[in-house]
LONU-635496 format. One record per residue: residue number from 1; y, x, z of N, C-alpha, C, CB in turn. Coordinates in Angstrom, 3 decimals. Glycine has a CB too. Example, Ala and Ser with C-alpha at 12.3 -4.5 7.8 and 13.67 -1.06 7.14 Angstrom:
{pos = 1	nv = -5.690	nu = 13.190	nw = 7.800	cav = -4.500	cau = 12.300	caw = 7.800	cv = -3.300	cu = 13.200	cw = 7.800	cbv = -4.473	cbu = 11.308	cbw = 9.046}
{pos = 2	nv = -2.250	nu = 12.850	nw = 7.080	cav = -1.060	cau = 13.670	caw = 7.140	cv = 0.030	cu = 12.900	cw = 7.870	cbv = -0.598	cbu = 14.084	cbw = 5.725}
//
This chain:
{pos = 1	nv = 5.838	nu = -225.287	nw = 21.639	cav = 7.159	cau = -224.693	caw = 21.675	cv = 7.359	cu = -223.737	cw = 20.508	cbv = 7.378	cbu = -223.969	cbw = 22.994}
{pos = 2	nv = 6.315	nu = -223.145	nw = 19.997	cav = 6.427	cau = -222.209	caw = 18.893	cv = 6.969	cu = -222.857	cw = 17.631	cbv = 5.093	cbu = -221.593	cbw = 18.611}
{pos = 3	nv = 6.575	nu = -224.114	nw = 17.387	cav = 7.045	cau = -224.824	caw = 16.199	cv = 8.535	cu = -225.139	cw = 16.316	cbv = 6.242	cbu = -226.118	cbw = 15.991}
{pos = 4	nv = 8.993	nu = -225.470	nw = 17.526	cav = 10.410	cau = -225.751	caw = 17.732	cv = 11.258	cu = -224.514	cw = 17.471	cbv = 10.652	cbu = -226.262	cbw = 19.151}
{pos = 5	nv = 10.796	nu = -223.370	nw = 17.938	cav = 11.522	cau = -222.115	caw = 17.705	cv = 11.575	cu = -221.815	cw = 16.210	cbv = 10.852	cbu = -220.938	cbw = 18.470}
{pos = 6	nv = 10.475	nu = -222.036	nw = 15.523	cav = 10.427	cau = -221.804	caw = 14.085	cv = 11.404	cu = -222.725	cw = 13.359	cbv = 9.001	cbu = -222.014	cbw = 13.555}
{pos = 7	nv = 11.466	nu = -223.993	nw = 13.772	cav = 12.390	cau = -224.938	caw = 13.158	cv = 13.842	cu = -224.529	cw = 13.381	cbv = 12.152	cbu = -226.337	cbw = 13.709}
{pos = 8	nv = 14.154	nu = -224.074	nw = 14.578	cav = 15.519	cau = -223.636	caw = 14.875	cv = 15.865	cu = -222.402	cw = 14.056	cbv = 15.685	cbu = -223.343	cbw = 16.381}
{pos = 9	nv = 14.937	nu = -221.465	nw = 13.974	cav = 15.192	cau = -220.256	caw = 13.184	cv = 15.354	cu = -220.588	cw = 11.699	cbv = 14.050	cbu = -219.243	cbw = 13.375}
{pos = 10	nv = 14.563	nu = -221.521	nw = 11.192	cav = 14.718	cau = -221.948	caw = 9.806	cv = 16.089	cu = -222.579	cw = 9.579	cbv = 13.611	cbu = -222.937	cbw = 9.424}
{pos = 11	nv = 16.541	nu = -223.386	nw = 10.511	cav = 17.859	cau = -224.009	caw = 10.399	cv = 18.973	cu = -222.964	cw = 10.427	cbv = 18.064	cbu = -225.022	cbw = 11.527}
{pos = 12	nv = 18.858	nu = -222.000	nw = 11.321	cav = 19.857	cau = -220.934	caw = 11.413	cv = 19.879	cu = -220.111	cw = 10.121	cbv = 19.567	cbu = -220.021	cbw = 12.631}
{pos = 13	nv = 18.716	nu = -219.785	nw = 9.592	cav = 18.647	cau = -219.019	caw = 8.349	cv = 19.244	cu = -219.815	cw = 7.187	cbv = 17.190	cbu = -218.632	cbw = 8.038}
{pos = 14	nv = 18.955	nu = -221.105	nw = 7.124	cav = 19.492	cau = -221.954	caw = 6.065	cv = 21.016	cu = -222.045	cw = 6.163	cbv = 18.868	cbu = -223.358	cbw = 6.135}
{pos = 15	nv = 21.535	nu = -222.281	nw = 7.364	cav = 22.979	cau = -222.383	caw = 7.565	cv = 23.675	cu = -221.062	cw = 7.248	cbv = 23.287	cbu = -222.807	cbw = 9.003}
{pos = 16	nv = 23.052	nu = -219.955	nw = 7.623	cav = 23.615	cau = -218.645	caw = 7.316	cv = 23.671	cu = -218.420	cw = 5.807	cbv = 22.792	cbu = -217.537	cbw = 7.988}
{pos = 17	nv = 22.615	nu = -218.803	nw = 5.118	cav = 22.605	cau = -218.674	caw = 3.665	cv = 23.692	cu = -219.491	cw = 3.006	cbv = 21.271	cbu = -219.082	cbw = 3.119}
{pos = 18	nv = 23.917	nu = -220.705	nw = 3.492	cav = 24.978	cau = -221.563	caw = 2.958	cv = 26.340	cu = -220.904	cw = 3.192	cbv = 24.933	cbu = -222.974	cbw = 3.615}
{pos = 19	nv = 26.573	nu = -220.417	nw = 4.395	cav = 27.861	cau = -219.797	caw = 4.710	cv = 28.106	cu = -218.532	cw = 3.888	cbv = 27.931	cbu = -219.467	cbw = 6.194}
{pos = 20	nv = 27.089	nu = -217.721	nw = 3.720	cav = 27.238	cau = -216.501	caw = 2.926	cv = 27.507	cu = -216.846	cw = 1.469	cbv = 25.982	cbu = -215.618	cbw = 3.041}
{pos = 21	nv = 26.784	nu = -217.824	nw = 0.937	cav = 27.002	cau = -218.237	caw = -0.457	cv = 28.423	cu = -218.747	cw = -0.652	cbv = 25.991	cbu = -219.325	cbw = -0.866}
{pos = 22	nv = 28.898	nu = -219.561	nw = 0.275	cav = 30.264	cau = -220.067	caw = 0.166	cv = 31.289	cu = -218.947	cw = 0.307	cbv = 30.515	cbu = -221.135	cbw = 1.221}
{pos = 23	nv = 31.049	nu = -218.009	nw = 1.200	cav = 31.976	cau = -216.889	caw = 1.373	cv = 32.064	cu = -216.056	cw = 0.098	cbv = 31.538	cbu = -216.006	cbw = 2.553}
{pos = 24	nv = 30.925	nu = -215.781	nw = -0.499	cav = 30.911	cau = -215.006	caw = -1.744	cv = 31.580	cu = -215.794	cw = -2.867	cbv = 29.463	cbu = -214.635	cbw = -2.139}
{pos = 25	nv = 31.234	nu = -217.069	nw = -2.982	cav = 31.826	cau = -217.896	caw = -4.030	cv = 33.340	cu = -217.987	cw = -3.910	cbv = 31.231	cbu = -219.282	cbw = -3.994}
{pos = 26	nv = 33.828	nu = -218.257	nw = -2.715	cav = 35.276	cau = -218.353	caw = -2.528	cv = 35.949	cu = -216.992	cw = -2.672	cbv = 35.594	cbu = -218.948	cbw = -1.158}
{pos = 27	nv = 35.257	nu = -215.930	nw = -2.300	cav = 35.798	cau = -214.587	caw = -2.523	cv = 35.953	cu = -214.286	cw = -4.002	cbv = 34.903	cbu = -213.541	cbw = -1.876}
{pos = 28	nv = 34.995	nu = -214.735	nw = -4.785	cav = 35.071	cau = -214.529	caw = -6.238	cv = 36.175	cu = -215.387	cw = -6.857	cbv = 33.717	cbu = -214.856	cbw = -6.900}
{pos = 29	nv = 36.312	nu = -216.624	nw = -6.404	cav = 37.341	cau = -217.492	caw = -6.982	cv = 38.737	cu = -217.021	cw = -6.609	cbv = 37.141	cbu = -218.933	cbw = -6.525}
{pos = 30	nv = 38.889	nu = -216.455	nw = -5.436	cav = 40.197	cau = -215.985	caw = -4.990	cv = 40.560	cu = -214.608	cw = -5.504	cbv = 40.245	cbu = -215.976	cbw = -3.508}
{pos = 31	nv = 39.620	nu = -213.919	nw = -6.140	cav = 39.906	cau = -212.594	caw = -6.672	cv = 39.682	cu = -211.466	cw = -5.680	cbv = 41.305	cbu = -212.547	cbw = -7.150}
{pos = 32	nv = 39.212	nu = -211.800	nw = -4.482	cav = 38.929	cau = -210.765	caw = -3.487	cv = 37.711	cu = -209.944	cw = -3.892	cbv = 38.706	cbu = -211.394	cbw = -2.106}
{pos = 33	nv = 36.680	nu = -210.629	nw = -4.382	cav = 35.472	cau = -209.957	caw = -4.863	cv = 35.517	cu = -209.910	cw = -6.388	cbv = 34.177	cbu = -210.688	cbw = -4.363}
{pos = 34	nv = 35.412	nu = -208.734	nw = -6.922	cav = 35.416	cau = -208.571	caw = -8.374	cv = 34.185	cu = -207.774	cw = -8.800	cbv = 36.716	cbu = -207.866	cbw = -8.848}
{pos = 35	nv = 33.885	nu = -207.870	nw = -10.082	cav = 32.774	cau = -207.113	caw = -10.651	cv = 33.374	cu = -206.132	cw = -11.657	cbv = 31.700	cbu = -208.063	cbw = -11.329}
{pos = 36	nv = 33.043	nu = -204.876	nw = -11.505	cav = 33.580	cau = -203.854	caw = -12.389	cv = 33.220	cu = -204.160	cw = -13.839	cbv = 33.058	cbu = -202.469	cbw = -11.988}
{pos = 37	nv = 34.194	nu = -203.998	nw = -14.728	cav = 34.042	cau = -204.191	caw = -16.176	cv = 33.846	cu = -205.649	cw = -16.583	cbv = 32.877	cbu = -203.384	cbw = -16.670}
{pos = 38	nv = 34.009	nu = -206.580	nw = -15.664	cav = 33.914	cau = -207.997	caw = -15.990	cv = 35.304	cu = -208.607	cw = -15.770	cbv = 32.811	cbu = -208.724	cbw = -15.113}
{pos = 39	nv = 35.823	nu = -209.327	nw = -16.758	cav = 37.163	cau = -209.908	caw = -16.589	cv = 37.239	cu = -210.838	cw = -15.377	cbv = 37.564	cbu = -210.674	cbw = -17.849}
{pos = 40	nv = 38.405	nu = -210.882	nw = -14.758	cav = 38.593	cau = -211.675	caw = -13.546	cv = 38.291	cu = -213.148	cw = -13.786	cbv = 40.014	cbu = -211.516	cbw = -13.027}
{pos = 41	nv = 38.651	nu = -213.654	nw = -14.958	cav = 38.412	cau = -215.072	caw = -15.248	cv = 36.921	cu = -215.380	cw = -15.214	cbv = 39.001	cbu = -215.453	cbw = -16.620}
{pos = 42	nv = 36.106	nu = -214.506	nw = -15.753	cav = 34.653	cau = -214.713	caw = -15.748	cv = 34.135	cu = -214.709	cw = -14.312	cbv = 33.935	cbu = -213.619	cbw = -16.587}
{pos = 43	nv = 34.631	nu = -213.803	nw = -13.506	cav = 34.220	cau = -213.733	caw = -12.103	cv = 34.640	cu = -214.990	cw = -11.351	cbv = 34.819	cbu = -212.490	cbw = -11.428}
{pos = 44	nv = 35.830	nu = -215.479	nw = -11.625	cav = 36.298	cau = -216.692	caw = -10.958	cv = 35.469	cu = -217.908	cw = -11.353	cbv = 37.763	cbu = -216.939	cbw = -11.283}
{pos = 45	nv = 35.133	nu = -218.028	nw = -12.627	cav = 34.286	cau = -219.137	caw = -13.072	cv = 32.915	cu = -219.052	cw = -12.405	cbv = 34.137	cbu = -219.128	cbw = -14.613}
{pos = 46	nv = 32.356	nu = -217.850	nw = -12.360	cav = 31.064	cau = -217.668	caw = -11.691	cv = 31.165	cu = -218.025	cw = -10.208	cbv = 30.572	cbu = -216.216	cbw = -11.856}
{pos = 47	nv = 32.283	nu = -217.706	nw = -9.588	cav = 32.501	cau = -218.060	caw = -8.185	cv = 32.501	cu = -219.561	cw = -7.973	cbv = 33.810	cbu = -217.477	cbw = -7.694}
{pos = 48	nv = 33.152	nu = -220.287	nw = -8.899	cav = 33.154	cau = -221.745	caw = -8.786	cv = 31.763	cu = -222.321	cw = -8.994	cbv = 34.122	cbu = -222.353	cbw = -9.794}
{pos = 49	nv = 30.991	nu = -221.714	nw = -9.870	cav = 29.611	cau = -222.158	caw = -10.073	cv = 28.819	cu = -221.980	cw = -8.774	cbv = 28.940	cbu = -221.369	cbw = -11.238}
{pos = 50	nv = 29.004	nu = -220.849	nw = -8.125	cav = 28.317	cau = -220.592	caw = -6.852	cv = 28.726	cu = -221.618	cw = -5.800	cbv = 28.625	cbu = -219.167	cbw = -6.348}
{pos = 51	nv = 30.019	nu = -221.881	nw = -5.684	cav = 30.515	cau = -222.834	caw = -4.681	cv = 29.959	cu = -224.227	cw = -4.947	cbv = 32.059	cbu = -222.870	cbw = -4.678}
{pos = 52	nv = 30.066	nu = -224.686	nw = -6.180	cav = 29.627	cau = -226.048	caw = -6.511	cv = 28.125	cu = -226.209	cw = -6.321	cbv = 30.008	cbu = -226.396	cbw = -7.953}
{pos = 53	nv = 27.341	nu = -225.257	nw = -6.812	cav = 25.891	cau = -225.383	caw = -6.668	cv = 25.454	cu = -225.267	cw = -5.211	cbv = 25.188	cbu = -224.324	cbw = -7.504}
{pos = 54	nv = 26.153	nu = -224.474	nw = -4.426	cav = 25.821	cau = -224.363	caw = -3.003	cv = 26.085	cu = -225.680	cw = -2.284	cbv = 26.630	cbu = -223.230	cbw = -2.346}
{pos = 55	nv = 27.228	nu = -226.288	nw = -2.559	cav = 27.560	cau = -227.558	caw = -1.916	cv = 26.579	cu = -228.648	cw = -2.345	cbv = 29.006	cbu = -227.975	cbw = -2.256}
{pos = 56	nv = 26.277	nu = -228.711	nw = -3.637	cav = 25.333	cau = -229.717	caw = -4.132	cv = 23.960	cu = -229.527	cw = -3.494	cbv = 25.220	cbu = -229.645	cbw = -5.667}
{pos = 57	nv = 23.485	nu = -228.295	nw = -3.433	cav = 22.157	cau = -228.062	caw = -2.856	cv = 22.134	cu = -228.356	cw = -1.362	cbv = 21.717	cbu = -226.622	cbw = -3.105}
{pos = 58	nv = 23.222	nu = -228.069	nw = -0.661	cav = 23.280	cau = -228.373	caw = 0.772	cv = 23.257	cu = -229.883	cw = 0.999	cbv = 24.546	cbu = -227.757	cbw = 1.408}
{pos = 59	nv = 24.012	nu = -230.618	nw = 0.208	cav = 24.021	cau = -232.074	caw = 0.340	cv = 22.642	cu = -232.638	cw = 0.019	cbv = 25.087	cbu = -232.699	cbw = -0.585}
{pos = 60	nv = 22.021	nu = -232.140	nw = -1.028	cav = 20.672	cau = -232.607	caw = -1.384	cv = 19.671	cu = -232.313	cw = -0.278	cbv = 20.208	cbu = -231.953	cbw = -2.687}
{pos = 61	nv = 19.768	nu = -231.150	nw = 0.331	cav = 18.843	cau = -230.792	caw = 1.404	cv = 19.046	cu = -231.688	cw = 2.628	cbv = 19.024	cbu = -229.318	cbw = 1.792}
{pos = 62	nv = 20.301	nu = -231.997	nw = 2.945	cav = 20.578	cau = -232.869	caw = 4.085	cv = 20.093	cu = -234.284	cw = 3.800	cbv = 22.082	cbu = -232.875	cbw = 4.413}
{pos = 63	nv = 20.303	nu = -234.777	nw = 2.603	cav = 19.853	cau = -236.127	caw = 2.252	cv = 18.329	cu = -236.247	cw = 2.216	cbv = 20.425	cbu = -236.526	cbw = 0.906}
{pos = 64	nv = 17.658	nu = -235.147	nw = 1.900	cav = 16.195	cau = -235.136	caw = 1.877	cv = 15.636	cu = -235.316	cw = 3.282	cbv = 15.671	cbu = -233.827	cbw = 1.260}
{pos = 65	nv = 16.334	nu = -234.787	nw = 4.267	cav = 15.889	cau = -234.900	caw = 5.660	cv = 16.105	cu = -236.310	cw = 6.081	cbv = 16.635	cbu = -233.918	cbw = 6.604}
//
């Protein structure tokens, strides 16, 4: 039973990481999250990079299983 609990906790941690990454990425693209002294366009581009790489890595991880 210990291994099952570990697997569930790993899944929850992975899903939480995906959701947080997407929240931050979309916050940056929408202009809600900004970085002081960095132009908004740069922050938005970085946000899209975060969103795209998060989605790609999530799909790759699911396909690996």
